All heavy atoms as a GROMACS GRO file, in nm:
protein
  574
    1MET      N    1   1.754  19.288  10.199
    1MET     CA    2   1.759  19.146  10.223
    1MET      C    3   1.734  19.117  10.370
    1MET      O    4   1.670  19.018  10.404
    1MET     CB    5   1.893  19.090  10.177
    1MET     CG    6   1.915  19.095  10.026
    1MET     SD    7   1.783  19.026   9.924
    1MET     CE    8   1.781  18.857   9.975
    2GLN      N    9   1.783  19.206  10.456
    2GLN     CA   10   1.761  19.187  10.600
    2GLN      C   11   1.613  19.203  10.633
    2GLN      O   12   1.558  19.127  10.712
    2GLN     CB   13   1.844  19.287  10.680
    2GLN     CG   14   1.833  19.266  10.830
    2GLN     CD   15   1.923  19.362  10.907
    2GLN    OE1   16   1.999  19.439  10.850
    2GLN    NE2   17   1.913  19.355  11.038
    3ALA      N   18   1.546  19.299  10.571
    3ALA     CA   19   1.402  19.317  10.594
    3ALA      C   20   1.324  19.194  10.547
    3ALA      O   21   1.230  19.151  10.612
    3ALA     CB   22   1.352  19.442  10.522
    4TRP      N   23   1.364  19.138  10.434
    4TRP     CA   24   1.299  19.017  10.380
    4TRP      C   25   1.315  18.902  10.479
    4TRP      O   26   1.220  18.830  10.508
    4TRP     CB   27   1.361  18.983  10.245
    4TRP     CG   28   1.277  18.894  10.159
    4TRP    CD1   29   1.286  18.760  10.149
    4TRP    CD2   30   1.170  18.934  10.073
    4TRP    NE1   31   1.192  18.712  10.061
    4TRP    CE2   32   1.120  18.817  10.013
    4TRP    CE3   33   1.113  19.055  10.040
    4TRP    CZ2   34   1.015  18.819   9.922
    4TRP    CZ3   35   1.010  19.057   9.950
    4TRP    CH2   36   0.962  18.941   9.892
    5ALA      N   37   1.436  18.886  10.532
    5ALA     CA   38   1.462  18.779  10.628
    5ALA      C   39   1.388  18.804  10.760
    5ALA      O   40   1.333  18.711  10.821
    5ALA     CB   41   1.612  18.766  10.654
    6ASP      N   42   1.384  18.930  10.804
    6ASP     CA   43   1.313  18.964  10.928
    6ASP      C   44   1.164  18.934  10.917
    6ASP      O   45   1.100  18.899  11.015
    6ASP     CB   46   1.332  19.112  10.963
    6ASP     CG   47   1.472  19.143  11.013
    6ASP    OD1   48   1.547  19.047  11.045
    6ASP    OD2   49   1.506  19.262  11.020
    7ALA      N   50   1.109  18.947  10.797
    7ALA     CA   51   0.968  18.918  10.775
    7ALA      C   52   0.943  18.768  10.759
    7ALA      O   53   0.830  18.724  10.744
    7ALA     CB   54   0.918  18.992  10.651
    8GLU      N   55   1.053  18.690  10.764
    8GLU     CA   56   1.047  18.545  10.751
    8GLU      C   57   0.981  18.501  10.620
    8GLU      O   58   0.907  18.404  10.615
    8GLU     CB   59   0.979  18.482  10.872
    8GLU     CG   60   1.056  18.507  11.002
    8GLU     CD   61   0.991  18.446  11.123
    8GLU    OE1   62   0.886  18.381  11.112
    8GLU    OE2   63   1.048  18.464  11.232
    9LEU      N   64   1.009  18.575  10.513
    9LEU     CA   65   0.960  18.541  10.381
    9LEU      C   66   1.059  18.445  10.315
    9LEU      O   67   1.179  18.456  10.335
    9LEU     CB   68   0.942  18.667  10.296
    9LEU     CG   69   0.837  18.764  10.348
    9LEU    CD1   70   0.846  18.896  10.275
    9LEU    CD2   71   0.699  18.704  10.333
   10PRO      N   72   1.010  18.351  10.236
   10PRO     CA   73   1.100  18.255  10.173
   10PRO      C   74   1.184  18.319  10.062
   10PRO      O   75   1.140  18.411   9.995
   10PRO     CB   76   1.005  18.151  10.114
   10PRO     CG   77   0.877  18.224  10.092
   10PRO     CD   78   0.869  18.327  10.202
   11ILE      N   79   1.304  18.269  10.047
   11ILE     CA   80   1.393  18.312   9.940
   11ILE      C   81   1.431  18.188   9.862
   11ILE      O   82   1.493  18.097   9.916
   11ILE     CB   83   1.519  18.382   9.994
   11ILE    CG1   84   1.482  18.510  10.066
   11ILE    CG2   85   1.617  18.409   9.880
   11ILE    CD1   86   1.599  18.580  10.131
   12ASP      N   87   1.389  18.182   9.735
   12ASP     CA   88   1.421  18.067   9.651
   12ASP      C   89   1.467  18.117   9.516
   12ASP      O   90   1.386  18.154   9.432
   12ASP     CB   91   1.298  17.977   9.636
   12ASP     CG   92   1.328  17.852   9.554
   12ASP    OD1   93   1.447  17.826   9.525
   12ASP    OD2   94   1.233  17.781   9.518
   13VAL      N   95   1.597  18.122   9.496
   13VAL     CA   96   1.652  18.173   9.371
   13VAL      C   97   1.676  18.062   9.269
   13VAL      O   98   1.724  18.087   9.160
   13VAL     CB   99   1.784  18.251   9.394
   13VAL    CG1  100   1.757  18.375   9.475
   13VAL    CG2  101   1.888  18.163   9.459
   14SER      N  102   1.642  17.940   9.305
   14SER     CA  103   1.670  17.828   9.215
   14SER      C  104   1.559  17.798   9.116
   14SER      O  105   1.578  17.721   9.024
   14SER     CB  106   1.696  17.702   9.298
   14SER     OG  107   1.580  17.667   9.370
   15SER      N  108   1.442  17.857   9.134
   15SER     CA  109   1.330  17.828   9.045
   15SER      C  110   1.284  17.954   8.974
   15SER      O  111   1.356  18.052   8.966
   15SER     CB  112   1.216  17.765   9.125
   15SER     OG  113   1.171  17.856   9.223
   16GLU      N  114   1.161  17.954   8.926
   16GLU     CA  115   1.104  18.072   8.860
   16GLU      C  116   1.094  18.187   8.959
   16GLU      O  117   1.090  18.166   9.079
   16GLU     CB  118   0.963  18.039   8.809
   16GLU     CG  119   0.961  17.952   8.687
   16GLU     CD  120   0.822  17.948   8.627
   16GLU    OE1  121   0.752  18.051   8.629
   16GLU    OE2  122   0.784  17.842   8.578
   17PRO      N  123   1.083  18.310   8.907
   17PRO     CA  124   1.063  18.423   8.997
   17PRO      C  125   0.937  18.406   9.081
   17PRO      O  126   0.841  18.341   9.040
   17PRO     CB  127   1.048  18.542   8.901
   17PRO     CG  128   1.116  18.499   8.776
   17PRO     CD  129   1.094  18.351   8.768
   18ASP      N  130   0.938  18.465   9.198
   18ASP     CA  131   0.822  18.463   9.289
   18ASP      C  132   0.723  18.566   9.238
   18ASP      O  133   0.737  18.685   9.260
   18ASP     CB  134   0.869  18.496   9.431
   18ASP     CG  135   0.755  18.496   9.531
   18ASP    OD1  136   0.637  18.484   9.490
   18ASP    OD2  137   0.783  18.508   9.650
   19TRP      N  138   0.620  18.521   9.167
   19TRP     CA  139   0.523  18.610   9.104
   19TRP      C  140   0.425  18.670   9.204
   19TRP      O  141   0.354  18.766   9.172
   19TRP     CB  142   0.446  18.537   8.994
   19TRP     CG  143   0.534  18.477   8.890
   19TRP    CD1  144   0.561  18.344   8.873
   19TRP    CD2  145   0.608  18.544   8.789
   19TRP    NE1  146   0.648  18.325   8.768
   19TRP    CE2  147   0.678  18.446   8.715
   19TRP    CE3  148   0.624  18.678   8.754
   19TRP    CZ2  149   0.762  18.478   8.608
   19TRP    CZ3  150   0.707  18.709   8.646
   19TRP    CH2  151   0.774  18.611   8.576
   20ASP      N  152   0.418  18.616   9.325
   20ASP     CA  153   0.320  18.661   9.424
   20ASP      C  154   0.378  18.760   9.524
   20ASP      O  155   0.307  18.807   9.613
   20ASP     CB  156   0.263  18.541   9.500
   20ASP     CG  157   0.187  18.446   9.409
   20ASP    OD1  158   0.120  18.495   9.316
   20ASP    OD2  159   0.197  18.324   9.429
   21SER      N  160   0.504  18.791   9.516
   21SER     CA  161   0.569  18.882   9.610
   21SER      C  162   0.637  18.995   9.535
   21SER      O  163   0.661  18.985   9.414
   21SER     CB  164   0.673  18.807   9.694
   21SER     OG  165   0.614  18.703   9.766
   22GLY      N  166   0.669  19.100   9.606
   22GLY     CA  167   0.738  19.212   9.543
   22GLY      C  168   0.800  19.301   9.647
   22GLY      O  169   0.779  19.283   9.767
   23THR      N  170   0.876  19.397   9.602
   23THR     CA  171   0.938  19.494   9.690
   23THR      C  172   0.943  19.628   9.619
   23THR      O  173   0.948  19.634   9.497
   23THR     CB  174   1.080  19.449   9.732
   23THR    OG1  175   1.132  19.541   9.826
   23THR    CG2  176   1.172  19.441   9.613
   24VAL      N  177   0.938  19.734   9.696
   24VAL     CA  178   0.947  19.870   9.643
   24VAL      C  179   1.065  19.936   9.714
   24VAL      O  180   1.078  19.928   9.835
   24VAL     CB  181   0.818  19.950   9.669
   24VAL    CG1  182   0.833  20.093   9.622
   24VAL    CG2  183   0.700  19.883   9.604
   25PHE      N  184   1.150  20.000   9.639
   25PHE     CA  185   1.266  20.069   9.696
   25PHE      C  186   1.304  20.184   9.606
   25PHE      O  187   1.263  20.190   9.490
   25PHE     CB  188   1.384  19.972   9.712
   25PHE     CG  189   1.428  19.914   9.582
   25PHE    CD1  190   1.526  19.976   9.506
   25PHE    CD2  191   1.368  19.800   9.533
   25PHE    CE1  192   1.564  19.922   9.383
   25PHE    CE2  193   1.406  19.746   9.411
   25PHE     CZ  194   1.504  19.809   9.337
   26GLY      N  195   1.382  20.272   9.658
   26GLY     CA  196   1.432  20.384   9.579
   26GLY      C  197   1.583  20.383   9.580
   26GLY      O  198   1.645  20.334   9.674
   27SER      N  199   1.642  20.433   9.474
   27SER     CA  200   1.788  20.440   9.471
   27SER      C  201   1.832  20.553   9.381
   27SER      O  202   1.759  20.598   9.294
   27SER     CB  203   1.847  20.308   9.421
   27SER     OG  204   1.819  20.290   9.285
   28GLY      N  205   1.952  20.597   9.405
   28GLY     CA  206   2.017  20.693   9.317
   28GLY      C  207   2.136  20.623   9.258
   28GLY      O  208   2.141  20.500   9.251
   29THR      N  209   2.233  20.698   9.216
   29THR     CA  210   2.354  20.633   9.166
   29THR      C  211   2.422  20.563   9.282
   29THR      O  212   2.415  20.606   9.395
   29THR     CB  213   2.449  20.733   9.100
   29THR    OG1  214   2.485  20.832   9.196
   29THR    CG2  215   2.389  20.796   8.977
   30SER      N  216   2.489  20.453   9.251
   30SER     CA  217   2.545  20.371   9.358
   30SER      C  218   2.683  20.417   9.404
   30SER      O  219   2.747  20.349   9.479
   30SER     CB  220   2.550  20.226   9.312
   30SER     OG  221   2.620  20.217   9.191
   31GLY      N  222   2.728  20.528   9.362
   31GLY     CA  223   2.855  20.579   9.410
   31GLY      C  224   2.927  20.663   9.308
   31GLY      O  225   2.983  20.611   9.211
   32ILE      N  226   2.924  20.792   9.326
   32ILE     CA  227   2.985  20.883   9.229
   32ILE      C  228   3.136  20.866   9.227
   32ILE      O  229   3.201  20.882   9.124
   32ILE     CB  230   2.944  21.030   9.254
   32ILE    CG1  231   2.977  21.118   9.133
   32ILE    CG2  232   3.006  21.082   9.381
   32ILE    CD1  233   2.895  21.086   9.012
   33ASP      N  234   3.197  20.830   9.343
   33ASP     CA  235   3.341  20.811   9.346
   33ASP      C  236   3.384  20.695   9.258
   33ASP      O  237   3.482  20.704   9.184
   33ASP     CB  238   3.389  20.789   9.490
   33ASP     CG  239   3.373  20.913   9.576
   33ASP    OD1  240   3.378  21.024   9.520
   33ASP    OD2  241   3.355  20.897   9.698
   34LYS      N  242   3.312  20.585   9.264
   34LYS     CA  243   3.343  20.469   9.181
   34LYS      C  244   3.321  20.503   9.034
   34LYS      O  245   3.398  20.462   8.948
   34LYS     CB  246   3.257  20.350   9.222
   34LYS     CG  247   3.290  20.223   9.150
   34LYS     CD  248   3.430  20.175   9.185
   34LYS     CE  249   3.460  20.042   9.120
   34LYS     NZ  250   3.596  19.998   9.148
   35PHE      N  251   3.216  20.577   9.005
   35PHE     CA  252   3.188  20.618   8.868
   35PHE      C  253   3.301  20.706   8.814
   35PHE      O  254   3.350  20.685   8.703
   35PHE     CB  255   3.054  20.692   8.864
   35PHE     CG  256   3.002  20.717   8.726
   35PHE    CD1  257   2.959  20.612   8.647
   35PHE    CD2  258   2.996  20.845   8.675
   35PHE    CE1  259   2.910  20.633   8.520
   35PHE    CE2  260   2.947  20.868   8.548
   35PHE     CZ  261   2.905  20.762   8.470
   36ARG      N  262   3.344  20.803   8.893
   36ARG     CA  263   3.453  20.893   8.853
   36ARG      C  264   3.582  20.813   8.829
   36ARG      O  265   3.651  20.834   8.729
   36ARG     CB  266   3.476  20.999   8.960
   36ARG     CG  267   3.584  21.100   8.922
   36ARG     CD  268   3.610  21.203   9.030
   36ARG     NE  269   3.492  21.276   9.064
   36ARG     CZ  270   3.438  21.284   9.188
   36ARG    NH1  271   3.494  21.220   9.287
   36ARG    NH2  272   3.331  21.355   9.210
   37GLU      N  273   3.614  20.721   8.920
   37GLU     CA  274   3.733  20.638   8.906
   37GLU      C  275   3.729  20.557   8.776
   37GLU      O  276   3.829  20.545   8.705
   37GLU     CB  277   3.742  20.544   9.026
   37GLU     CG  278   3.854  20.444   9.021
   37GLU     CD  279   3.846  20.345   9.136
   37GLU    OE1  280   3.802  20.384   9.247
   37GLU    OE2  281   3.882  20.228   9.114
   38SER      N  282   3.612  20.504   8.744
   38SER     CA  283   3.596  20.426   8.622
   38SER      C  284   3.615  20.512   8.498
   38SER      O  285   3.678  20.468   8.401
   38SER     CB  286   3.458  20.360   8.620
   38SER     OG  287   3.443  20.274   8.729
   39ILE      N  288   3.562  20.632   8.499
   39ILE     CA  289   3.577  20.722   8.384
   39ILE      C  290   3.724  20.755   8.363
   39ILE      O  291   3.773  20.755   8.249
   39ILE     CB  292   3.494  20.850   8.404
   39ILE    CG1  293   3.345  20.816   8.391
   39ILE    CG2  294   3.534  20.957   8.303
   39ILE    CD1  295   3.253  20.930   8.425
   40TYR      N  296   3.797  20.782   8.471
   40TYR     CA  297   3.940  20.812   8.457
   40TYR      C  298   4.015  20.693   8.396
   40TYR      O  299   4.104  20.712   8.312
   40TYR     CB  300   4.002  20.848   8.592
   40TYR     CG  301   3.956  20.982   8.646
   40TYR    CD1  302   3.950  21.004   8.782
   40TYR    CD2  303   3.920  21.087   8.562
   40TYR    CE1  304   3.910  21.126   8.833
   40TYR    CE2  305   3.878  21.209   8.611
   40TYR     CZ  306   3.874  21.229   8.747
   40TYR     OH  307   3.834  21.349   8.797
   41LYS      N  308   3.982  20.571   8.436
   41LYS     CA  309   4.049  20.454   8.381
   41LYS      C  310   4.017  20.438   8.232
   41LYS      O  311   4.104  20.403   8.153
   41LYS     CB  312   4.012  20.328   8.458
   41LYS     CG  313   4.080  20.322   8.592
   41LYS     CD  314   4.046  20.195   8.666
   41LYS     CE  315   4.116  20.194   8.801
   41LYS     NZ  316   4.082  20.076   8.880
   42VAL      N  317   3.892  20.462   8.195
   42VAL     CA  318   3.855  20.454   8.053
   42VAL      C  319   3.929  20.561   7.973
   42VAL      O  320   3.984  20.534   7.866
   42VAL     CB  321   3.702  20.467   8.035
   42VAL    CG1  322   3.666  20.485   7.889
   42VAL    CG2  323   3.632  20.346   8.094
   43ASP      N  324   3.934  20.683   8.026
   43ASP     CA  325   4.005  20.791   7.958
   43ASP      C  326   4.154  20.760   7.941
   43ASP      O  327   4.216  20.801   7.843
   43ASP     CB  328   3.989  20.923   8.033
   43ASP     CG  329   3.850  20.982   8.019
   43ASP    OD1  330   3.774  20.937   7.929
   43ASP    OD2  331   3.817  21.074   8.097
   44ASP      N  332   4.213  20.689   8.037
   44ASP     CA  333   4.355  20.652   8.032
   44ASP      C  334   4.379  20.520   7.959
   44ASP      O  335   4.489  20.464   7.966
   44ASP     CB  336   4.413  20.643   8.173
   44ASP     CG  337   4.421  20.778   8.243
   44ASP    OD1  338   4.423  20.881   8.171
   44ASP    OD2  339   4.425  20.780   8.367
   45LEU      N  340   4.274  20.469   7.891
   45LEU     CA  341   4.283  20.343   7.816
   45LEU      C  342   4.322  20.224   7.905
   45LEU      O  343   4.395  20.134   7.862
   45LEU     CB  344   4.378  20.356   7.697
   45LEU     CG  345   4.345  20.469   7.598
   45LEU    CD1  346   4.454  20.481   7.492
   45LEU    CD2  347   4.209  20.448   7.536
   46GLN      N  348   4.272  20.223   8.029
   46GLN     CA  349   4.301  20.116   8.123
   46GLN      C  350   4.175  20.035   8.153
   46GLN      O  351   4.147  20.001   8.268
   46GLN     CB  352   4.358  20.172   8.254
   46GLN     CG  353   4.488  20.244   8.239
   46GLN     CD  354   4.537  20.298   8.372
   46GLN    OE1  355   4.474  20.281   8.474
   46GLN    NE2  356   4.651  20.362   8.369
   47THR      N  357   4.099  20.003   8.049
   47THR     CA  358   3.971  19.934   8.071
   47THR      C  359   3.989  19.795   8.133
   47THR      O  360   3.900  19.748   8.203
   47THR     CB  361   3.893  19.921   7.939
   47THR    OG1  362   3.977  19.859   7.842
   47THR    CG2  363   3.848  20.057   7.889
   48ARG      N  364   4.101  19.731   8.109
   48ARG     CA  365   4.124  19.598   8.170
   48ARG      C  366   4.139  19.608   8.322
   48ARG      O  367   4.124  19.509   8.392
   48ARG     CB  368   4.247  19.532   8.110
   48ARG     CG  369   4.226  19.491   7.966
   48ARG     CD  370   4.347  19.416   7.914
   48ARG     NE  371   4.333  19.384   7.774
   48ARG     CZ  372   4.287  19.269   7.729
   48ARG    NH1  373   4.253  19.176   7.813
   48ARG    NH2  374   4.277  19.247   7.601
   49ARG      N  375   4.166  19.725   8.374
   49ARG     CA  376   4.184  19.743   8.518
   49ARG      C  377   4.056  19.784   8.589
   49ARG      O  378   4.057  19.810   8.708
   49ARG     CB  379   4.293  19.847   8.542
   49ARG     CG  380   4.427  19.804   8.479
   49ARG     CD  381   4.540  19.883   8.528
   49ARG     NE  382   4.559  19.851   8.669
   49ARG     CZ  383   4.636  19.919   8.750
   49ARG    NH1  384   4.704  20.022   8.706
   49ARG    NH2  385   4.649  19.886   8.876
   50LEU      N  386   3.944  19.788   8.516
   50LEU     CA  387   3.818  19.829   8.577
   50LEU      C  388   3.765  19.725   8.675
   50LEU      O  389   3.703  19.758   8.774
   50LEU     CB  390   3.712  19.855   8.469
   50LEU     CG  391   3.733  19.981   8.386
   50LEU    CD1  392   3.633  19.984   8.271
   50LEU    CD2  393   3.720  20.103   8.473
   51GLY      N  394   3.786  19.598   8.647
   51GLY     CA  395   3.734  19.493   8.734
   51GLY      C  396   3.602  19.438   8.683
   51GLY      O  397   3.531  19.502   8.606
   52SER      N  398   3.570  19.320   8.729
   52SER     CA  399   3.451  19.252   8.679
   52SER      C  400   3.321  19.304   8.738
   52SER      O  401   3.214  19.274   8.687
   52SER     CB  402   3.463  19.101   8.708
   52SER     OG  403   3.471  19.080   8.847
   53THR      N  404   3.325  19.383   8.843
   53THR     CA  405   3.202  19.432   8.907
   53THR      C  406   3.174  19.579   8.880
   53THR      O  407   3.080  19.634   8.936
   53THR     CB  408   3.209  19.410   9.059
   53THR    OG1  409   3.320  19.486   9.112
   53THR    CG2  410   3.224  19.264   9.094
   54VAL      N  411   3.252  19.642   8.794
   54VAL     CA  412   3.236  19.785   8.773
   54VAL      C  413   3.099  19.822   8.718
   54VAL      O  414   3.042  19.924   8.757
   54VAL     CB  415   3.349  19.842   8.684
   54VAL    CG1  416   3.333  19.797   8.539
   54VAL    CG2  417   3.352  19.992   8.692
   55VAL      N  418   3.041  19.740   8.633
   55VAL     CA  419   2.910  19.772   8.576
   55VAL      C  420   2.804  19.774   8.686
   55VAL      O  421   2.727  19.868   8.699
   55VAL     CB  422   2.872  19.673   8.463
   55VAL    CG1  423   2.729  19.696   8.417
   55VAL    CG2  424   2.969  19.687   8.347
   56ALA      N  425   2.801  19.670   8.768
   56ALA     CA  426   2.702  19.664   8.877
   56ALA      C  427   2.724  19.775   8.979
   56ALA      O  428   2.628  19.823   9.039
   56ALA     CB  429   2.710  19.529   8.945
   57GLN      N  430   2.848  19.818   8.997
   57GLN     CA  431   2.876  19.922   9.095
   57GLN      C  432   2.839  20.062   9.046
   57GLN      O  433   2.818  20.151   9.127
   57GLN     CB  434   3.024  19.919   9.133
   57GLN     CG  435   3.062  19.798   9.213
   57GLN     CD  436   3.211  19.792   9.240
   57GLN    OE1  437   3.288  19.873   9.188
   57GLN    NE2  438   3.251  19.698   9.321
   58THR      N  439   2.835  20.081   8.916
   58THR     CA  440   2.810  20.216   8.865
   58THR      C  441   2.673  20.234   8.801
   58THR      O  442   2.631  20.346   8.779
   58THR     CB  443   2.918  20.256   8.762
   58THR    OG1  444   2.920  20.160   8.657
   58THR    CG2  445   3.054  20.265   8.826
   59MET      N  446   2.602  20.126   8.770
   59MET     CA  447   2.472  20.143   8.703
   59MET      C  448   2.364  20.179   8.805
   59MET      O  449   2.366  20.132   8.920
   59MET     CB  450   2.434  20.019   8.624
   59MET     CG  451   2.404  19.897   8.706
   59MET     SD  452   2.371  19.758   8.595
   59MET     CE  453   2.323  19.637   8.714
   60ASN      N  454   2.271  20.261   8.764
   60ASN     CA  455   2.166  20.308   8.853
   60ASN      C  456   2.073  20.196   8.897
   60ASN      O  457   2.014  20.202   9.003
   60ASN     CB  458   2.086  20.418   8.784
   60ASN     CG  459   2.002  20.496   8.882
   60ASN    OD1  460   2.038  20.510   8.998
   60ASN    ND2  461   1.891  20.549   8.835
   61SER      N  462   2.062  20.091   8.817
   61SER     CA  463   1.974  19.981   8.853
   61SER      C  464   2.049  19.869   8.927
   61SER      O  465   2.000  19.758   8.937
   61SER     CB  466   1.908  19.923   8.727
   61SER     OG  467   2.007  19.878   8.638
   62GLY      N  468   2.166  19.900   8.980
   62GLY     CA  469   2.244  19.800   9.052
   62GLY      C  470   2.171  19.742   9.171
   62GLY      O  471   2.179  19.623   9.200
   63VAL      N  472   2.094  19.825   9.242
   63VAL     CA  473   2.020  19.778   9.358
   63VAL      C  474   1.912  19.679   9.316
   63VAL      O  475   1.897  19.572   9.376
   63VAL     CB  476   1.958  19.896   9.436
   63VAL    CG1  477   1.869  19.846   9.548
   63VAL    CG2  478   2.067  19.985   9.492
   64SER      N  479   1.839  19.709   9.209
   64SER     CA  480   1.735  19.616   9.164
   64SER      C  481   1.795  19.486   9.114
   64SER      O  482   1.739  19.378   9.137
   64SER     CB  483   1.646  19.680   9.057
   64SER     OG  484   1.722  19.712   8.943
   65ALA      N  485   1.908  19.493   9.047
   65ALA     CA  486   1.974  19.371   9.000
   65ALA      C  487   2.017  19.285   9.119
   65ALA      O  488   1.998  19.163   9.119
   65ALA     CB  489   2.093  19.405   8.913
   66TYR      N  490   2.072  19.348   9.220
   66TYR     CA  491   2.115  19.274   9.340
   66TYR      C  492   1.996  19.209   9.410
   66TYR      O  493   1.999  19.092   9.444
   66TYR     CB  494   2.188  19.368   9.436
   66TYR     CG  495   2.223  19.302   9.566
   66TYR    CD1  496   2.338  19.225   9.577
   66TYR    CD2  497   2.141  19.314   9.677
   66TYR    CE1  498   2.370  19.162   9.696
   66TYR    CE2  499   2.172  19.251   9.796
   66TYR     CZ  500   2.287  19.176   9.805
   66TYR     OH  501   2.317  19.114   9.924
   67LEU      N  502   1.891  19.286   9.432
   67LEU     CA  503   1.774  19.232   9.502
   67LEU      C  504   1.707  19.120   9.423
   67LEU      O  505   1.666  19.019   9.479
   67LEU     CB  506   1.673  19.343   9.532
   67LEU     CG  507   1.716  19.443   9.638
   67LEU    CD1  508   1.613  19.556   9.647
   67LEU    CD2  509   1.732  19.375   9.773
   68GLY      N  510   1.695  19.138   9.293
   68GLY     CA  511   1.633  19.035   9.210
   68GLY      C  512   1.713  18.906   9.212
   68GLY      O  513   1.657  18.796   9.225
   69GLU      N  514   1.843  18.918   9.202
   69GLU     CA  515   1.929  18.800   9.199
   69GLU      C  516   1.930  18.727   9.333
   69GLU      O  517   1.935  18.605   9.338
   69GLU     CB  518   2.072  18.842   9.165
   69GLU     CG  519   2.171  18.729   9.162
   69GLU     CD  520   2.310  18.775   9.127
   69GLU    OE1  521   2.326  18.878   9.063
   69GLU    OE2  522   2.404  18.704   9.166
   70ASN      N  523   1.923  18.800   9.441
   70ASN     CA  524   1.937  18.740   9.574
   70ASN      C  525   1.805  18.710   9.644
   70ASN      O  526   1.806  18.653   9.753
   70ASN     CB  527   2.024  18.828   9.662
   70ASN     CG  528   2.167  18.827   9.616
   70ASN    OD1  529   2.236  18.729   9.630
   70ASN    ND2  530   2.211  18.937   9.556
   71SER      N  531   1.692  18.748   9.585
   71SER     CA  532   1.564  18.725   9.651
   71SER      C  533   1.471  18.633   9.572
   71SER      O  534   1.374  18.584   9.625
   71SER     CB  535   1.492  18.857   9.674
   71SER     OG  536   1.454  18.915   9.550
   72GLY      N  537   1.501  18.611   9.445
   72GLY     CA  538   1.413  18.530   9.362
   72GLY      C  539   1.295  18.608   9.307
   72GLY      O  540   1.201  18.550   9.251
   73LEU      N  541   1.296  18.740   9.319
   73LEU     CA  542   1.190  18.824   9.265
   73LEU      C  543   1.221  18.859   9.120
   73LEU      O  544   1.336  18.864   9.079
   73LEU     CB  545   1.176  18.953   9.346
   73LEU     CG  546   1.140  18.935   9.492
   73LEU    CD1  547   1.145  19.071   9.563
   73LEU    CD2  548   1.004  18.873   9.507
   74GLU      N  549   1.115  18.885   9.045
   74GLU     CA  550   1.133  18.929   8.907
   74GLU      C  551   1.169  19.076   8.909
   74GLU      O  552   1.116  19.153   8.988
   74GLU     CB  553   1.004  18.910   8.827
   74GLU     CG  554   1.020  18.957   8.686
   74GLU     CD  555   0.890  18.960   8.609
   74GLU    OE1  556   0.784  18.959   8.670
   74GLU    OE2  557   0.897  18.964   8.486
   75ILE      N  558   1.258  19.118   8.820
   75ILE     CA  559   1.297  19.258   8.809
   75ILE      C  560   1.215  19.322   8.701
   75ILE      O  561   1.208  19.275   8.589
   75ILE     CB  562   1.447  19.268   8.775
   75ILE    CG1  563   1.531  19.199   8.881
   75ILE    CG2  564   1.488  19.413   8.760
   75ILE    CD1  565   1.676  19.185   8.843
   76LYS      N  566   1.148  19.433   8.733
   76LYS     CA  567   1.070  19.509   8.635
   76LYS      C  568   1.109  19.654   8.639
   76LYS      O  569   1.148  19.707   8.733
   76LYS     CB  570   0.920  19.497   8.664
   76LYS     CG  571   0.867  19.364   8.623
   76LYS     CD  572   0.717  19.367   8.622
   76LYS     CE  573   0.668  19.239   8.559
   76LYS     NZ  574   0.530  19.240   8.530
   0.00000   0.00000   0.00000
């Protein structure tokens, strides 16, 4: 997001996706510690204690979801 702002590119998340712009990035898992903690809670039947952001924090596509939501780009 900082690179997008540094390039002075517009960010408009209120309308359709920006079909003329794009970004390329690489990612791995977003945190093995958070993933391990979540698995332990599920194993202990404490799923209500996982929190509302656990899916975004543990899914491999969390970075693309974040960038798409905050930049107005389409996620593919």
